[in-house]
DSSP file (Angstrom, degrees, kcal/mol; ACC not computed):
  #  RESIDUE AA STRUCTURE BP1 BP2  ACC     N-H-->O    O-->H-N    N-H-->O    O-->H-N    TCO  KAPPA ALPHA  PHI   PSI    X-CA   Y-CA   Z-CA
    1    1 A X              0   0    0      0, 0.0     2,-0.4     0, 0.0    75,-0.0   0.000 360.0 360.0 360.0 140.6   -5.5   -5.0   16.2
    2    2 A X        -     0   0    0     70,-0.1    17,-1.9     2,-0.0     2,-0.4  -0.659 360.0-153.2 -85.7 135.9   -7.6   -2.7   14.1
    3    3 A X  E     -A   18   0A   0     -2,-0.4     2,-0.5    15,-0.2    15,-0.2  -0.907   7.3-168.6-108.4 135.5   -9.4   -4.2   11.0
    4    4 A X  E     -A   17   0A   0     13,-2.2    13,-2.5    -2,-0.4     2,-0.3  -0.972  17.0-140.2-124.5 116.1  -10.3   -2.0    8.0
    5    5 A X  E     +A   16   0A   0     -2,-0.5    11,-0.2    11,-0.2     3,-0.1  -0.581  24.4 172.9 -75.7 131.1  -12.6   -3.6    5.5
    6    6 A X  E     -     0   0A   0      9,-2.9     2,-0.3     1,-0.4    10,-0.2   0.832  54.6 -53.6-103.0 -56.5  -11.6   -2.8    1.9
    7    7 A X  E     -A   15   0A   0      8,-1.4     8,-3.2     6,-0.0     2,-0.4  -0.971  46.3 -99.3-169.7 177.0  -13.9   -4.9   -0.3
    8    8 A X  E     -A   14   0A   0     -2,-0.3     6,-0.2     6,-0.2    -3,-0.0  -0.942  37.4-124.8-112.6 136.2  -15.1   -8.4   -1.0
    9    9 A X    >   -     0   0    0      4,-3.2     3,-1.9    -2,-0.4     6,-0.0  -0.207  31.1-101.0 -72.4 169.6  -13.6  -10.4   -3.9
   10   10 A X  T 3  S+     0   0    0      1,-0.3    -1,-0.1     2,-0.1    -2,-0.0   0.748 124.4  52.9 -64.8 -22.6  -15.8  -11.9   -6.6
   11   11 A X  T 3  S-     0   0    0      2,-0.1    -1,-0.3     0, 0.0    -2,-0.1   0.279 125.3 -99.7 -97.6  12.2  -15.6  -15.3   -4.9
   12   12 A X  S <  S+     0   0    0     -3,-1.9     2,-0.2     1,-0.3    -2,-0.1   0.526  75.0 137.7  92.6   6.7  -16.8  -13.9   -1.6
   13   13 A X        -     0   0    0      1,-0.0    -4,-3.2    11,-0.0     2,-0.4  -0.624  52.5-118.9 -87.3 147.5  -13.5  -13.5    0.4
   14   14 A X  E     -A    8   0A   0     -2,-0.2    11,-2.5    -6,-0.2     2,-0.6  -0.688  15.2-154.4 -86.9 133.3  -12.9  -10.3    2.5
   15   15 A X  E     +AB   7  24A   0     -8,-3.2    -9,-2.9    -2,-0.4    -8,-1.4  -0.948  33.0 158.2-103.6 118.2  -10.0   -8.0    1.7
   16   16 A X  E     -AB   5  23A   0      7,-2.5     7,-3.8    -2,-0.6     2,-0.6  -0.913  45.3-124.7-136.9 159.9   -9.0   -6.2    4.8
   17   17 A X  E     -AB   4  22A   0    -13,-2.5   -13,-2.2    -2,-0.3     2,-0.6  -0.959  30.4-177.1-104.4 118.2   -6.1   -4.4    6.4
   18   18 A X  E >   -AB   3  21A   0      3,-2.3     3,-1.5    -2,-0.6   -15,-0.2  -0.948  59.8 -49.3-119.0 109.9   -5.4   -6.0    9.8
   19   19 A X  T 3  S-     0   0    0    -17,-1.9    57,-0.2    -2,-0.6    58,-0.1  -0.469 124.0 -16.6  62.5-129.4   -2.7   -4.3   11.7
   20   20 A X  T 3  S+     0   0    0     -2,-0.2     2,-0.3    56,-0.2    -1,-0.2   0.203 123.5  80.6 -92.2  18.0    0.3   -3.8    9.3
   21   21 A X  E <  S-B   18   0A   0     -3,-1.5    -3,-2.3     8,-0.0     2,-0.6  -0.931  71.5-132.2-128.4 147.1   -0.8   -6.3    6.7
   22   22 A X  E     -BC  17  30A   0      8,-3.1     7,-3.1    -2,-0.3     8,-1.4  -0.864  41.3-167.6 -88.6 126.4   -3.3   -6.5    3.8
   23   23 A X  E     -BC  16  28A   0     -7,-3.8    -7,-2.5    -2,-0.6     2,-0.5  -0.874  26.3-152.7-123.8 149.7   -5.2   -9.8    4.4
   24   24 A X  E >  S-BC  15  27A   0      3,-2.3     3,-1.7    -2,-0.3    -9,-0.2  -0.988  91.6 -15.6-118.2 118.2   -7.5  -12.0    2.4
   25   25 A X  T 3  S-     0   0    0    -11,-2.5    -1,-0.1    -2,-0.5   -10,-0.1   0.859 131.0 -53.1  52.8  39.6   -9.8  -13.9    4.7
   26   26 A X  T 3  S+     0   0    0    -12,-0.3     2,-0.5     1,-0.2    -1,-0.3   0.386 113.4 117.5  83.4  -3.6   -7.6  -13.1    7.6
   27   27 A X  E <   -C   24   0A   0     -3,-1.7    -3,-2.3     1,-0.0    -1,-0.2  -0.865  68.4-119.6-100.0 123.9   -4.4  -14.4    6.0
   28   28 A X  E     +C   23   0A   0     -2,-0.5    -5,-0.3    -5,-0.2     3,-0.1  -0.361  39.6 162.8 -63.6 134.9   -1.6  -11.8    5.3
   29   29 A X  E     +     0   0A   0     -7,-3.1     2,-0.3     1,-0.4    -6,-0.2   0.537  62.8   7.6-124.1 -18.4   -0.7  -11.4    1.7
   30   30 A X  E     -C   22   0A   0     -8,-1.4    -8,-3.1    27,-0.1    -1,-0.4  -0.991  39.2-160.2-160.1 157.9    1.2   -8.0    1.6
   31   31 A X  S    S+     0   0    0     -2,-0.3     2,-0.3   -10,-0.2    -1,-0.1   0.252  81.4  31.9-124.3   8.9    2.6   -5.3    3.9
   32   32 A X  S    S-     0   0    0    -10,-0.1     2,-0.4     2,-0.0    25,-0.2  -0.958  72.4-119.0-154.7 171.1    2.8   -2.5    1.3
   33   33 A X        -     0   0    0     -2,-0.3     2,-0.4    23,-0.1    23,-0.2  -0.955  22.8-162.5-119.5 136.2    1.1   -1.2   -1.8
   34   34 A X  E     -D   55   0B   0     21,-3.1    21,-3.0    -2,-0.4     2,-0.1  -0.958  22.2-119.4-120.7 135.9    2.9   -0.9   -5.2
   35   35 A X  E >   -D   54   0B   0     -2,-0.4     3,-1.2    19,-0.2     4,-0.5  -0.467  21.8-128.0 -68.1 143.9    1.7    1.3   -8.1
   36   36 A X  G >  S+     0   0    0     17,-2.4     3,-1.2     1,-0.3    -1,-0.1   0.860 108.7  62.4 -62.4 -34.7    1.0   -0.8  -11.2
   37   37 A X  G 3  S+     0   0    0     16,-0.4    -1,-0.3     1,-0.3     5,-0.1   0.755 108.6  42.7 -64.0 -21.9    3.3    1.5  -13.3
   38   38 A X  G <  S+     0   0    0     -3,-1.2    -1,-0.3     4,-0.1     2,-0.2   0.434  92.1 107.4 -98.9  -2.6    6.2    0.4  -11.0
   39   39 A X  S X  S-     0   0    0     -3,-1.2     3,-1.4    -4,-0.5     4,-0.2  -0.546  72.4-132.5 -80.3 140.4    5.2   -3.3  -11.0
   40   40 A X  T 3  S+     0   0    0      1,-0.3     3,-0.3    -2,-0.2    -1,-0.1   0.784 107.3  44.9 -62.8 -27.0    7.4   -5.8  -13.0
   41   41 A X  T 3> S+     0   0    0      1,-0.2     4,-2.3     2,-0.1    -1,-0.3  -0.097  73.3 131.6-105.8  34.5    4.3   -7.4  -14.6
   42   42 A X  H <>  +     0   0    0     -3,-1.4     4,-2.8     1,-0.2     5,-0.3   0.850  68.0  54.3 -59.5 -37.9    2.5   -4.1  -15.4
   43   43 A X  H  > S+     0   0    0     -3,-0.3     4,-2.0     1,-0.2    -1,-0.2   0.934 111.3  44.1 -64.4 -44.9    1.7   -5.0  -19.0
   44   44 A X  H  > S+     0   0    0     -3,-0.2     4,-1.9     2,-0.2     5,-0.2   0.894 114.8  49.9 -66.0 -39.5    0.0   -8.3  -18.1
   45   45 A X  H  X S+     0   0    0     -4,-2.3     4,-3.5     1,-0.2    -2,-0.2   0.949 113.8  43.9 -64.5 -48.3   -1.9   -6.6  -15.2
   46   46 A X  H  < S+     0   0    0     -4,-2.8    -1,-0.2     1,-0.2    -2,-0.2   0.807 111.4  54.7 -70.0 -28.5   -3.1   -3.8  -17.4
   47   47 A X  H  < S+     0   0    0     -4,-2.0     3,-0.3    -5,-0.3    -1,-0.2   0.900 118.0  35.4 -67.8 -39.7   -4.0   -6.1  -20.2
   48   48 A X  H  < S+     0   0    0     -4,-1.9     2,-0.4     1,-0.3    -2,-0.2   0.907 135.4  20.7 -79.8 -44.6   -6.2   -8.2  -17.8
   49   49 A X    ><  -     0   0    0     -4,-3.5     3,-1.9    -5,-0.2    -1,-0.3  -0.813  64.3-176.8-130.1  90.5   -7.5   -5.4  -15.6
   50   50 A X  T 3  S+     0   0    0     -2,-0.4    -1,-0.1    -3,-0.3    -4,-0.1   0.725  83.0  56.0 -63.3 -22.3   -7.3   -2.0  -17.3
   51   51 A X  T 3  S+     0   0    0     11,-0.0    -1,-0.3     2,-0.0    12,-0.3   0.383  77.8 122.5 -91.5   5.7   -8.6   -0.1  -14.3
   52   52 A X    <   +     0   0    0     -3,-1.9    10,-0.2    -7,-0.2     3,-0.1  -0.481  25.5 163.5 -68.8 133.4   -5.9   -1.5  -11.9
   53   53 A X        +     0   0    0      8,-2.1   -17,-2.4     1,-0.4   -16,-0.4   0.645  61.2  18.9-118.0 -32.5   -3.9    1.3  -10.3
   54   54 A X  E     -DE  35  61B   0      7,-2.3     7,-3.0   -19,-0.3     2,-0.4  -0.937  59.3-146.6-141.2 159.5   -2.2   -0.4   -7.4
   55   55 A X  E     -DE  34  60B   0    -21,-3.0   -21,-3.1    -2,-0.3     2,-0.5  -0.988   6.6-171.0-128.3 139.0   -1.2   -3.9   -6.3
   56   56 A X  E >  S- E   0  59B   0      3,-2.6     3,-1.8    -2,-0.4     2,-0.3  -0.838  74.2 -60.1-124.5  90.9   -1.0   -5.3   -2.7
   57   57 A X  T 3  S-     0   0    0     -2,-0.5   -27,-0.1     1,-0.3   -23,-0.1  -0.582 121.0 -16.7  65.2-126.8    0.7   -8.6   -3.3
   58   58 A X  T 3  S+     0   0    0     -2,-0.3     2,-0.5   -29,-0.1    -1,-0.3   0.442 117.0 103.2 -86.8   0.7   -1.7  -10.5   -5.5
   59   59 A X  E <   -E   56   0B   0     -3,-1.8    -3,-2.6   -37,-0.0     2,-0.4  -0.728  63.6-145.0 -91.0 126.7   -4.6   -8.1   -4.8
   60   60 A X  E     -E   55   0B   0     -2,-0.5     2,-0.4    -5,-0.2    -5,-0.2  -0.759  21.2-168.9 -89.5 133.6   -5.5   -5.6   -7.5
   61   61 A X  E     -E   54   0B   0     -7,-3.0    -7,-2.3    -2,-0.4    -8,-2.1  -0.946  18.0-134.0-125.9 143.8   -6.7   -2.2   -6.1
   62   62 A X     >  -     0   0    0     -2,-0.4     4,-2.5   -10,-0.2     5,-0.2  -0.362  41.6 -98.3 -79.1 173.2   -8.3    0.8   -7.6
   63   63 A X  H  > S+     0   0    0    -12,-0.3     4,-1.8     1,-0.2     5,-0.1   0.886 124.8  49.6 -62.2 -39.1   -6.9    4.3   -6.6
   64   64 A X  H  > S+     0   0    0      2,-0.2     4,-1.7     1,-0.2    -1,-0.2   0.921 112.2  46.6 -67.3 -44.3   -9.7    4.7   -4.0
   65   65 A X  H  > S+     0   0    0      1,-0.2     4,-2.5     2,-0.2    -2,-0.2   0.901 111.1  52.7 -64.4 -40.5   -9.1    1.4   -2.4
   66   66 A X  H  X S+     0   0    0     -4,-2.5     4,-3.0     1,-0.2     5,-0.2   0.862 105.5  55.0 -64.2 -35.5   -5.3    1.9   -2.4
   67   67 A X  H  X S+     0   0    0     -4,-1.8     4,-2.1     2,-0.2    -1,-0.2   0.916 110.2  45.4 -62.9 -42.9   -5.8    5.2   -0.6
   68   68 A X  H  X S+     0   0    0     -4,-1.7     4,-2.3     2,-0.2    -2,-0.2   0.908 113.7  50.0 -65.4 -42.5   -7.8    3.5    2.1
   69   69 A X  H  X S+     0   0    0     -4,-2.5     4,-2.6     2,-0.2     5,-0.2   0.936 110.6  48.8 -62.9 -47.1   -5.2    0.7    2.4
   70   70 A X  H  X S+     0   0    0     -4,-3.0     4,-2.3     1,-0.2    -1,-0.2   0.905 111.6  50.0 -61.2 -41.0   -2.3    3.2    2.6
   71   71 A X  H  X S+     0   0    0     -4,-2.1     4,-2.0    -5,-0.2    -1,-0.2   0.916 111.9  47.3 -62.7 -43.0   -4.1    5.1    5.3
   72   72 A X  H  X S+     0   0    0     -4,-2.3     4,-1.2     2,-0.2    -2,-0.2   0.884 111.7  50.6 -66.9 -38.5   -4.8    2.0    7.3
   73   73 A X  H  X S+     0   0    0     -4,-2.6     4,-0.8     1,-0.2    -1,-0.2   0.889 110.6  49.6 -66.7 -38.1   -1.2    0.8    7.0
   74   74 A X  H >< S+     0   0    0     -4,-2.3     3,-0.6     1,-0.2    -2,-0.2   0.880 108.1  53.4 -66.8 -37.2    0.1    4.2    8.2
   75   75 A X  H 3< S+     0   0    0     -4,-2.0    -1,-0.2     1,-0.2    -2,-0.2   0.782 103.8  57.8 -67.7 -25.9   -2.3    4.1   11.2
   76   76 A X  H 3< S+     0   0    0     -4,-1.2     2,-0.3   -57,-0.2    -1,-0.2   0.735  90.9  83.9 -77.5 -22.5   -0.9    0.7   12.1
   77   77 A X  S << S-     0   0    0     -4,-0.8     2,-0.2    -3,-0.6   -58,-0.0  -0.642  86.1-119.6 -82.3 135.5    2.7    1.9   12.4
   78   78 A X        -     0   0    0     -2,-0.3     2,-0.2     1,-0.1    -2,-0.1  -0.519  29.1-118.5 -70.9 139.8    3.6    3.6   15.7
   79   79 A X        -     0   0    0     -2,-0.2     2,-0.1    -4,-0.1    -1,-0.1  -0.571  32.4-106.9 -78.9 142.5    4.7    7.1   15.2
   80   80 A X        -     0   0    0     -2,-0.2    -1,-0.1     1,-0.1     3,-0.0  -0.405  32.7-180.0 -70.9 143.2    8.3    7.9   16.3
   81   81 A X        +     0   0    0     -2,-0.1     2,-0.4    -3,-0.0    -1,-0.1   0.521  55.1  96.6-115.1 -14.6    8.8    9.8   19.5
   82   82 A X  S  > S-     0   0    0      1,-0.1     4,-2.3     2,-0.0     3,-0.3  -0.648  72.7-138.5 -77.8 128.8   12.6    9.9   19.5
   83   83 A X  H  > S+     0   0    0     -2,-0.4     4,-2.3     1,-0.2     5,-0.2   0.836 103.9  53.2 -57.9 -33.5   13.9   13.2   18.0
   84   84 A X  H  > S+     0   0    0      2,-0.2     4,-2.2     1,-0.2    -1,-0.2   0.904 109.5  47.9 -68.4 -40.3   16.6   11.3   16.1
   85   85 A X  H  > S+     0   0    0     -3,-0.3     4,-2.3     2,-0.2    -2,-0.2   0.882 111.8  50.3 -66.9 -38.7   14.0    9.0   14.5
   86   86 A X  H  X S+     0   0    0     -4,-2.3     4,-2.3     2,-0.2    -2,-0.2   0.927 111.3  48.2 -63.8 -45.0   11.8   11.9   13.6
   87   87 A X  H  X S+     0   0    0     -4,-2.3     4,-2.3     1,-0.2    -2,-0.2   0.894 111.6  50.3 -62.5 -40.7   14.7   13.8   12.0
   88   88 A X  H  X S+     0   0    0     -4,-2.2     4,-2.3     2,-0.2    -1,-0.2   0.902 109.7  50.5 -64.2 -41.9   15.7   10.6   10.1
   89   89 A X  H  X S+     0   0    0     -4,-2.3     4,-2.0     2,-0.2    -2,-0.2   0.908 111.9  47.4 -63.9 -42.5   12.1   10.2    8.8
   90   90 A X  H  X S+     0   0    0     -4,-2.3     4,-2.5     2,-0.2    -2,-0.2   0.901 110.7  52.0 -64.7 -41.4   12.0   13.8    7.6
   91   91 A X  H  X S+     0   0    0     -4,-2.3     4,-2.4     1,-0.2    -2,-0.2   0.915 110.2  48.5 -61.6 -43.4   15.4   13.5    5.9
   92   92 A X  H  X S+     0   0    0     -4,-2.3     4,-2.3     2,-0.2    -1,-0.2   0.889 111.2  50.5 -64.5 -39.4   14.2   10.4    4.1
   93   93 A X  H  X S+     0   0    0     -4,-2.0     4,-2.2     2,-0.2    -2,-0.2   0.913 111.6  47.1 -65.5 -42.7   11.0   12.1    3.0
   94   94 A X  H  X S+     0   0    0     -4,-2.5     4,-2.4     2,-0.2    -2,-0.2   0.914 112.9  49.5 -65.4 -42.4   12.9   15.1    1.6
   95   95 A X  H  X S+     0   0    0     -4,-2.4     4,-2.3     2,-0.2    -2,-0.2   0.898 110.7  49.7 -63.6 -40.6   15.4   12.9   -0.2
   96   96 A X  H  X S+     0   0    0     -4,-2.3     4,-2.1     2,-0.2    -1,-0.2   0.910 111.1  49.4 -65.0 -41.6   12.6   10.9   -1.8
   97   97 A X  H  X S+     0   0    0     -4,-2.2     4,-1.7     1,-0.2    -2,-0.2   0.914 111.7  48.9 -63.3 -42.5   10.8   14.1   -2.9
   98   98 A X  H  <>S+     0   0    0     -4,-2.4     5,-2.8     1,-0.2     4,-0.5   0.879 109.0  52.7 -66.2 -37.7   14.1   15.4   -4.4
   99   99 A X  H ><5S+     0   0    0     -4,-2.3     3,-1.0     1,-0.2    -1,-0.2   0.914 109.0  49.7 -63.1 -42.3   14.7   12.1   -6.2
  100  100 A X  H 3<5S+     0   0    0     -4,-2.1    -1,-0.2     1,-0.3    -2,-0.2   0.846 109.9  51.3 -64.2 -33.5   11.3   12.2   -7.8
  101  101 A X  T 3<5S-     0   0    0     -4,-1.7    -1,-0.3    -5,-0.2    -2,-0.2   0.533 120.5-110.1 -81.2  -5.7   11.9   15.8   -8.9
  102  102 A X  T < 5S+     0   0    0     -3,-1.0     2,-0.5    -4,-0.5    -3,-0.2   0.574  75.4 133.2  88.6   9.8   15.2   14.8  -10.5
  103  103 A X      <       0   0    0     -5,-2.8    -1,-0.3    -6,-0.2    -2,-0.2  -0.809 360.0 360.0 -94.6 131.4   17.3   16.6   -8.0
  104  104 A X              0   0    0     -2,-0.5    -1,-0.1    -3,-0.1    -5,-0.1   0.431 360.0 360.0-115.4 360.0   20.2   14.6   -6.6
């Protein structure tokens, strides 16, 4: 499994992406990244840490750190080789883009 070092916490623990998980000291804490604006506790997070942009479980990430985490998580997923799976992935991406643009 590939390890990608993200940063060290203030108490000396390593935040890394190991395979498909964001880990703290080798223990998985999340498998995805959520924008703070979409997080249910966004007000408390932004009140405590105004520069927070993303969350990976209990880990607060800046935009740069989240970019590295997302890239490492994408690299850990196997790419589909089945034409039906590729078509399904493209369809989901187009639908998500249209939803964000307000097209239904």
